[in-house]
C-alpha positions as CSV (number, residue, x, y, z in Angstrom):
1,M,30.1,68.7,-21.7
2,R,28.7,65.2,-22.9
3,K,32.1,64.6,-22.9
4,Y,32.4,64.2,-18.6
5,L,28.7,62.2,-18.2
6,G,30.6,58.9,-18.1
7,W,32.5,60.6,-15.0
8,V,28.7,62.1,-13.3
9,S,27.4,58.7,-13.8
10,I,30.6,56.4,-12.1
11,G,30.0,59.7,-9.3
12,I,26.1,59.1,-9.0
13,I,26.5,55.2,-8.8
14,G,29.1,56.0,-5.5
15,V,27.2,58.9,-4.4
16,T,24.0,56.3,-4.4
17,F,25.7,53.4,-2.9
18,I,27.3,55.7,0.3
19,L,23.9,57.3,0.7
20,F,22.4,53.7,0.6
21,L,24.8,52.5,3.2
22,F,24.2,55.7,5.5
23,I,20.3,55.1,5.5
24,R,20.3,51.7,5.7
25,G,18.8,50.4,9.0
26,K,17.6,53.6,9.7
27,V,14.1,53.6,7.2
28,S,11.9,51.5,6.4
29,G,13.1,48.7,3.3
30,Y,10.9,50.7,0.6
31,I,12.9,53.9,0.7
32,G,15.7,52.4,0.5
33,T,14.8,50.6,-3.0
34,N,13.5,54.0,-4.0
35,V,17.0,55.7,-3.5
36,L,18.7,52.4,-5.6
37,I,16.0,52.6,-8.5
38,I,16.5,56.5,-8.4
39,G,20.2,56.4,-8.2
40,A,20.1,53.6,-11.1
41,A,17.8,55.7,-13.3
42,L,19.8,58.9,-12.7
43,T,23.1,56.9,-13.7
44,L,21.3,55.2,-17.0
45,V,19.8,58.9,-18.2
46,T,23.7,60.3,-18.0
47,V,25.5,56.7,-19.7
48,L,23.4,57.1,-22.4
49,L,23.5,60.9,-23.7
50,S,27.4,60.5,-22.4
51,E,30.1,60.4,-25.4
52,R,31.6,56.7,-26.1
53,G,34.6,55.7,-24.8
54,K,36.2,54.4,-21.2
55,T,34.1,55.6,-19.1
56,R,30.6,54.8,-20.9
57,T,31.4,51.2,-21.0
58,T,32.7,51.4,-17.5
59,S,29.7,52.9,-16.2
60,I,27.3,50.5,-17.5
61,S,29.5,47.6,-16.7
62,I,29.1,48.3,-13.3
63,L,25.6,49.5,-13.3
64,G,24.5,46.3,-14.7
65,V,26.8,44.1,-12.2
66,L,24.7,46.4,-10.0
67,V,21.5,46.2,-10.8
68,G,21.9,42.5,-11.9
69,G,23.4,41.6,-8.6
70,F,20.0,43.3,-7.1
71,I,17.8,41.1,-9.1
72,I,19.5,38.1,-8.1
73,I,19.3,38.5,-4.3
74,I,15.4,39.8,-4.7
75,I,14.9,36.0,-6.4
76,G,17.0,34.7,-3.3
77,F,14.3,36.4,-1.0
78,M,11.1,35.4,-3.2
79,M,12.5,32.1,-3.5
80,N,14.1,31.4,0.3
81,G,12.6,34.0,2.3
82,G,15.8,35.1,3.1
83,L,19.2,34.4,1.8
């Protein structure tokens, strides 16, 4: 089972961002942020429980880039009042 958790985490990332794209503009910003946080947390849990290998490295890399980008966008909003 642990062998496939890397693929599950990649799927969770994909589903999270597809869901985020569909609800964007239709719900408040807090709900969108909560969806991203829950998806990132679930992905992190599944990655940490998966076996070492290509999918684990890929999942951690994708999660790092997405979370890092989200943080950069938040800092941009805080500094400039918008992008």
